[in-house]
Structure formats: structure tokens, C-alpha cells
C-alpha positions as CSV (number, residue, x, y, z in Angstrom):
1,M,28.5,-52.2,85.8
2,K,27.0,-55.4,87.1
3,K,24.7,-57.0,85.1
4,S,22.5,-59.7,86.3
5,N,20.2,-62.6,84.7
6,F,17.3,-64.4,86.1
7,Y,16.1,-67.1,84.0
8,L,12.6,-68.9,84.2
9,G,11.7,-71.4,81.9
10,K,9.1,-74.4,80.8
11,G,8.7,-77.1,78.4
12,K,11.8,-78.3,76.5
13,M,14.9,-76.6,78.1
14,L,18.2,-75.8,76.5
15,K,20.9,-77.6,78.7
16,S,23.6,-75.0,77.6
17,Y,21.4,-72.1,79.5
18,Y,22.2,-74.1,82.8
19,T,24.9,-71.6,84.1
20,V,25.1,-68.8,81.5
21,Y,22.6,-67.2,84.3
22,D,23.0,-65.7,88.0
23,K,19.6,-68.0,88.9
24,C,17.6,-70.3,86.5
25,I,14.6,-71.9,87.4
26,I,13.9,-75.2,84.7
27,D,10.3,-76.4,86.3
28,C,8.1,-73.6,86.7
29,E,5.5,-76.4,87.9
30,K,7.9,-77.8,90.8
31,M,9.8,-74.7,91.3
32,R,13.2,-76.3,90.3
33,I,16.6,-74.8,90.2
34,C,19.0,-76.4,88.2
35,E,22.0,-75.4,90.1
36,S,20.9,-77.6,93.0
37,M,17.9,-79.6,91.7
38,N,16.0,-78.6,95.3
39,E,12.1,-78.1,95.1
40,I,11.0,-74.4,96.1
41,G,8.1,-74.0,98.2
42,D,7.6,-70.3,97.5
43,I,9.2,-68.4,94.4
44,Y,8.7,-64.9,96.5
45,N,10.8,-66.4,99.0
46,F,13.5,-67.1,97.0
47,L,13.5,-64.0,94.8
48,E,14.7,-62.4,97.9
49,Y,17.8,-63.4,97.5
50,F,17.5,-61.8,94.1
51,P,15.5,-58.6,95.7
52,Y,14.9,-56.3,92.3
53,E,12.8,-59.5,90.7
54,Q,10.6,-59.1,93.5
55,S,8.6,-56.4,91.5
56,H,7.9,-58.8,88.7
57,Y,6.0,-61.4,91.1
58,N,2.7,-61.1,89.5
59,M,3.8,-61.7,86.3
60,F,6.2,-64.6,87.1
61,R,2.4,-66.1,88.0
62,N,0.9,-65.0,85.3
63,F,3.3,-66.7,83.0
64,F,3.0,-69.8,85.3
65,R,-0.9,-69.6,84.9
66,K,-1.1,-69.5,81.2
67,S,2.1,-71.3,80.0
68,D,0.3,-74.8,79.8
69,K,-1.7,-73.2,77.2
70,L,0.5,-71.8,75.3
71,L,3.3,-74.9,75.3
72,K,0.0,-77.0,73.9
73,D,-1.3,-74.5,71.3
74,C,1.8,-73.1,70.0
75,F,5.1,-73.5,71.5
76,E,7.5,-75.7,72.5
77,W,9.2,-74.2,75.1
78,L,8.3,-71.0,76.8
79,E,11.3,-68.6,78.9
80,L,10.7,-65.6,80.7
81,Q,14.1,-63.7,81.5
82,V,15.0,-60.7,83.3
83,E,18.1,-58.7,82.7
84,V,19.6,-56.0,84.8
85,L,22.6,-53.6,84.1
86,K,23.4,-51.2,87.3
87,N,26.1,-49.9,89.0
88,E,25.6,-48.5,93.1
89,N,23.8,-45.5,92.1
90,N,21.6,-46.3,89.3
91,V,19.4,-48.5,86.9
92,F,20.3,-48.9,83.2
93,R,18.9,-51.3,81.8
94,N,16.1,-53.6,82.8
95,N,15.0,-55.8,80.4
96,I,12.0,-58.1,80.6
97,Y,12.0,-61.0,78.0
98,I,9.3,-63.2,76.9
99,G,9.7,-65.6,74.6
100,G,10.1,-69.4,73.2
101,N,10.4,-71.8,70.5
102,V,7.2,-71.4,68.3
103,Q,6.6,-74.6,66.4
104,I,5.9,-76.0,62.9
105,G,5.6,-78.6,60.6
106,E,4.0,-82.6,60.9
107,T,6.4,-85.1,59.9
108,R,9.6,-83.1,60.4
109,K,9.0,-80.5,62.7
110,S,11.1,-77.7,63.8
111,S,10.9,-74.6,66.2
112,F,12.2,-70.9,65.9
113,P,12.6,-68.5,68.5
114,L,10.3,-65.6,69.0
115,G,9.9,-63.1,71.9
116,I,9.1,-59.8,73.4
117,I,10.6,-57.1,75.1
118,K,8.5,-54.5,77.3
119,K,8.8,-52.3,80.3
120,D,4.9,-52.7,80.9
121,D,4.2,-56.0,81.6
122,D,0.3,-56.1,81.9
123,E,-0.1,-57.4,78.0
124,I,3.2,-59.2,77.2
125,L,1.7,-62.7,77.0
126,D,-1.3,-61.4,74.8
127,S,1.2,-59.6,72.4
128,L,3.5,-62.6,72.2
129,V,0.5,-65.0,71.4
130,E,-0.7,-62.2,68.5
131,K,3.1,-62.1,67.2
132,A,3.3,-66.0,67.0
133,Y,-0.2,-67.1,65.3
134,L,0.8,-64.3,62.7
135,I,4.4,-65.1,61.7
136,K,2.1,-69.1,62.1
137,K,0.0,-67.8,59.1
138,W,3.1,-66.5,56.9
139,S,4.4,-70.4,57.6
140,N,1.2,-71.6,56.9
141,K,0.9,-70.0,53.4
142,V,3.9,-71.6,52.1
143,K,3.7,-74.6,49.8
144,K,6.1,-77.1,48.1
145,I,9.2,-74.9,47.5
146,Y,10.9,-74.8,43.7
147,G,12.7,-72.3,41.8
148,K,15.0,-69.6,42.5
149,R,13.1,-66.4,43.4
150,F,10.9,-66.0,46.2
151,Y,8.9,-63.7,48.3
152,V,10.3,-63.8,52.1
153,D,8.1,-62.5,54.6
154,P,9.3,-59.9,57.6
155,Y,10.4,-62.5,60.2
156,S,11.9,-64.9,57.7
157,T,13.8,-61.3,56.1
158,S,14.6,-60.3,59.5
159,I,16.7,-63.6,60.1
160,L,18.5,-64.0,56.8
161,L,19.6,-60.5,57.3
162,H,20.5,-61.0,60.8
163,E,23.2,-64.1,59.9
164,L,24.3,-62.3,56.6
165,I,24.8,-58.6,57.0
166,G,24.6,-58.6,61.1
167,H,26.9,-61.0,62.1
168,Y,29.5,-60.3,59.1
169,S,29.5,-56.8,60.7
170,E,30.8,-58.1,64.1
171,K,33.7,-59.4,62.6
172,Q,36.1,-57.5,60.0
173,N,36.0,-59.8,57.0
174,D,35.7,-59.1,53.4
175,L,32.9,-61.0,52.6
176,K,30.7,-58.7,54.2
177,Y,30.5,-56.1,51.0
178,T,30.2,-58.9,48.3
179,I,26.8,-59.6,50.4
180,I,26.4,-55.9,50.2
181,K,26.5,-55.3,46.6
182,R,23.7,-57.8,46.1
183,L,21.2,-55.7,48.6
184,Y,19.1,-53.6,46.7
185,N,16.1,-51.2,48.1
186,I,17.1,-51.6,51.5
187,E,19.0,-50.6,54.6
188,V,20.0,-51.9,57.4
189,H,21.0,-50.0,60.5
190,D,21.5,-51.3,64.5
191,E,20.1,-48.9,66.5
192,P,20.9,-48.5,70.6
193,K,17.2,-47.6,71.2
194,M,14.4,-48.9,69.1
195,I,12.4,-52.0,70.7
196,I,15.1,-52.9,73.3
197,D,17.4,-50.1,75.5
198,Y,20.7,-50.7,74.1
199,N,21.7,-46.7,75.3
200,I,24.2,-48.1,77.2
201,D,26.1,-51.2,76.6
202,D,27.7,-53.5,79.4
203,L,31.2,-51.5,79.6
204,G,28.9,-48.5,80.3
205,K,29.8,-46.8,76.8
206,Y,26.6,-44.8,75.2
207,G,25.0,-46.1,71.9
208,K,25.4,-44.8,68.5
209,T,23.4,-46.0,65.8
210,V,25.5,-48.0,63.0
211,D,24.9,-47.8,59.3
212,I,25.9,-52.2,58.6
213,K,26.1,-51.3,54.9
214,K,28.8,-49.0,55.5
215,E,30.7,-49.8,58.7
216,Y,31.7,-52.2,61.3
217,L,29.9,-52.8,64.8
218,N,32.7,-52.0,67.5
219,S,33.5,-51.0,70.9
220,E,33.3,-47.0,70.6
221,S,29.3,-47.7,69.0
222,G,28.3,-49.3,72.4
223,N,28.1,-52.8,70.6
224,V,30.4,-54.6,74.0
225,F,28.1,-57.1,76.2
226,I,29.6,-59.7,78.5
227,G,29.1,-63.2,78.6
228,K,29.3,-65.3,82.2
229,D,29.3,-68.6,82.8
230,N,29.0,-69.6,86.6
231,N,28.8,-66.2,87.5
232,Q,32.4,-65.6,86.3
233,I,33.0,-63.6,82.8
234,V,34.2,-65.4,80.2
235,C,33.9,-63.4,77.5
236,K,33.2,-59.9,76.0
237,Q,31.1,-59.8,72.4
238,I,30.5,-57.1,69.9
239,R,26.9,-58.2,69.5
240,Q,23.9,-56.7,67.5
241,R,21.5,-54.7,69.4
242,N,18.5,-53.7,67.4
243,L,18.3,-54.5,63.9
244,N,16.2,-51.9,61.8
245,I,15.5,-53.2,58.0
246,V,13.7,-50.6,55.8
247,N,13.1,-50.0,52.3
248,I,14.3,-47.1,50.6
249,K,11.0,-47.1,47.8
250,D,8.0,-48.8,48.8
251,E,7.3,-51.7,46.8
252,S,4.2,-53.1,48.2
253,N,3.1,-54.9,44.4
254,I,3.6,-58.9,45.2
255,N,2.4,-61.3,42.1
256,E,1.0,-64.5,44.2
257,D,2.7,-66.6,41.1
258,I,5.6,-66.4,43.2
259,P,6.7,-68.9,45.7
260,K,7.0,-67.6,49.2
261,L,10.2,-68.9,51.7
262,F,9.6,-69.5,55.3
263,I,13.1,-69.6,57.1
264,C,12.5,-71.1,60.8
265,R,16.1,-70.7,61.5
266,A,19.7,-70.0,59.9
267,G,23.1,-69.8,60.6
268,V,26.3,-68.9,59.0
269,N,30.1,-70.3,58.6
270,L,32.3,-67.2,57.8
271,E,35.1,-69.9,57.1
272,K,33.3,-71.9,54.5
273,K,31.2,-68.8,53.3
274,I,28.0,-70.5,53.7
275,I,24.5,-69.8,55.8
276,A,22.4,-73.4,56.5
277,M,18.5,-72.6,56.8
278,I,15.9,-74.7,58.3
279,V,13.0,-73.7,55.7
280,K,9.5,-74.6,55.5
281,D,8.4,-77.1,52.9
282,G,5.0,-77.8,52.4
283,K,3.7,-79.4,55.4
284,D,7.1,-80.1,56.9
285,V,10.6,-78.4,57.2
286,K,13.8,-79.0,55.3
287,Q,17.5,-78.3,56.0
288,I,19.0,-76.2,52.7
289,I,22.9,-75.2,52.5
290,I,23.7,-72.4,50.1
291,P,27.0,-70.9,49.5
292,I,27.4,-67.0,49.8
293,E,28.0,-66.4,46.1
294,D,24.9,-68.2,45.2
295,I,23.0,-65.5,46.5
296,E,22.3,-63.4,43.5
297,A,19.9,-60.5,45.5
298,I,17.7,-59.5,48.0
299,I,15.3,-56.7,47.4
300,G,13.2,-54.8,49.9
301,K,9.9,-54.9,49.0
302,S,6.9,-53.8,51.1
303,G,7.0,-51.1,53.3
304,E,4.9,-53.3,56.0
305,M,6.5,-53.3,59.2
306,F,7.1,-56.3,61.8
307,Q,8.8,-55.7,65.1
308,Y,9.4,-58.7,67.7
309,T,12.4,-59.7,69.6
310,N,14.9,-63.6,70.2
311,V,17.4,-64.2,71.8
312,C,20.7,-65.1,69.9
313,I,23.0,-67.6,71.6
314,K,27.0,-66.7,70.0
315,Q,29.8,-69.2,71.8
316,Q,26.8,-70.7,74.2
317,V,26.4,-66.7,75.1
318,P,22.7,-65.4,74.8
319,H,21.7,-62.2,74.0
320,Y,19.0,-60.1,73.3
321,I,18.5,-58.5,69.9
322,G,15.5,-56.3,68.5
323,Y,14.0,-56.4,64.8
324,N,12.5,-54.2,62.7
325,S,11.6,-55.7,59.1
326,I,9.9,-55.8,55.7
327,W,8.7,-58.2,52.9
328,S,11.8,-58.9,50.4
329,M,12.7,-61.0,47.5
330,L,15.6,-63.6,47.6
331,Y,17.3,-64.5,43.9
332,L,19.3,-67.5,43.9
333,K,21.8,-69.1,41.5
334,K,20.6,-72.5,41.1
335,D,16.6,-74.1,41.7
336,I,16.2,-74.0,45.8
337,N,16.0,-78.3,45.4
338,F,19.9,-78.5,44.7
339,Y,20.5,-77.1,47.9
340,M,18.4,-79.2,49.8
341,Q,20.1,-81.4,52.3
342,Y,17.6,-84.1,52.3
343,K,14.5,-84.4,50.2
């Protein structure tokens, strides 16, 4: 199996991306390649050295043409990626990803990753913008946050469970089962083929659906993915694929008096047993750090579904993950302001 990655970026660029892709252009206007910083006159001539991507030439042109308006209106940066997994005879994966970081906040700002993967690229940018504005609508409904219980929108629910359940399922640990006991009316499955086609992992293993409330992700379930640096394999990682979060029983009644919580981004520390989150608080964003043991319950609510993709970077290795998620409720042991890191 051979995996190749192609990256186009415009706007603010993460330097950690520079060497993990086979080909990487970080300035779409000047066509500047990060490895050599030489300007390119014609991207099509450049792509002859990366021949599989010539078929996406028109999509690249549309990306360049529309990206200025998207960067001005909504995104901190935009990126277009192509990932191909093939052997001498067959192409097993051809993922086209368009995404970026959506900006929120006024004085204190943050951004969060959002993208989509599709084989049909005709409406891919329009679909991305539609999803971005829906999430911004959810974030704009958040007022000053207070109290111990919150309604959590589908995007934030997926981020919360990706960190608490997903990452804890990538490595054997006892804390995972402590968290699972506090999940109510929620099922979480890691699927090989839902939004992103991971029917085969990077080692050629056919994927199986994993109930990650009961099992760990492993090499036998088709969850091994390869990270590269300067075109050399540096690690093989157990990673999530498509996180399918559904409720067991539909509970769509929402009490508007209960505050809403929007999570921009989050990260867990397995050793310290904490989760750090950037959350919306009125017009700005703040950081909170919560001990895992202080999360008393996460309860599945509405069956309204939201699907999207993002790039999760683990040990500087980017990986696409698909999400299908619902509204939920989060219960904390103490008032959320107790966990604020700055006020």
C-alpha cells in the first residue's frame, strides 16, 4: 500500500503541516511551495509531478477563486487536501477534503476546525459554507455561561465525545469505563464507512464497526493509519474513523431556560485525567479545564443529526475523522465558572 497526500492552504497556516504532506502549497495566490519557496507559474504543470491530482484541477481553480470571500466572511484559513491510498493495481481511497478554521469571538477570539469530504466536488464549497454558518448560528445563541448543566449542540457534542470516548478508545486505559458509566441515552460507534470511506485502513485491513462503549479500537478492526514526515513513515497510529453518535430514545424537548454551551475545541490529558476546552462565553471565548471525575453526566437529547468532517492532529500527524452527532446535555459537579482559567 502507498498513501500520498496533497495540501493547498490559504490564510493562516500551521507550520507543523509543512513536512507531513508529500506536496504542500501554502500560498494559493503566489503558488508558493513550502519545501523550496519557489513560485510556480501554473499549478497544472506542477501537478504533472503528482499525476493523480490532475483530475481535480477545476476544483482547485474554484477553491482559489472563492477563497478570498470565505476568508473574509467566515474562516481564519482554508485548506484543500487530497489523500490517495493505492497499490500497483487499485485505488482504495481517494478522499477530497475542503475545510478550514471558522472564527468566533470579538475581543478574545478562537477558531475551530470544520470540513467536508466528498467524491463529487461540484457543490463541495457551498456545502462547507452552509455547515459553517449553521455552527456559527449555534454559537451566537450562547450568552454568558453559568451553572452546572447545559444544552450542547451537535458540533460540540461530537468534540466532547471525540475527546472523552474516542481518544480513550485508542489506547488501553481504565478511565474510559469511568466516563462510559456517565453516558446516558447515547450510543457511540466507530464506523469504517459512513462519511469518509475507511473500508480499508493504511495497512490494507478491512474495517469493522466498533462499539466504543464496549471495545477498544485496534489493528484487527481496521483502525491503523500511517503518519509521515519528509516522505518517511514515522509512526503507525490507532485512530478513529467515523464517529456515529446517536441517542437510544429521542428526547427532543428542550427547556430554553437552561443555558447552552458551545465548545470550539478541546483536548484530553490521559495522564492528568483532565479535559481542556475553549468555550464561547457571551461575545468572547474562554478556556476551562475540568477534571474528568467532575463530569457527572452526558445525556443524549434530540435525534436531529449533524454531519461534518475535520482533521484531528495527533503527535503532529493529521487524520480525517467523520462525525454524525446529536444534541446532548452536560452535567458538571461544580459551577462552570469554577473551571475558568481567566475571567
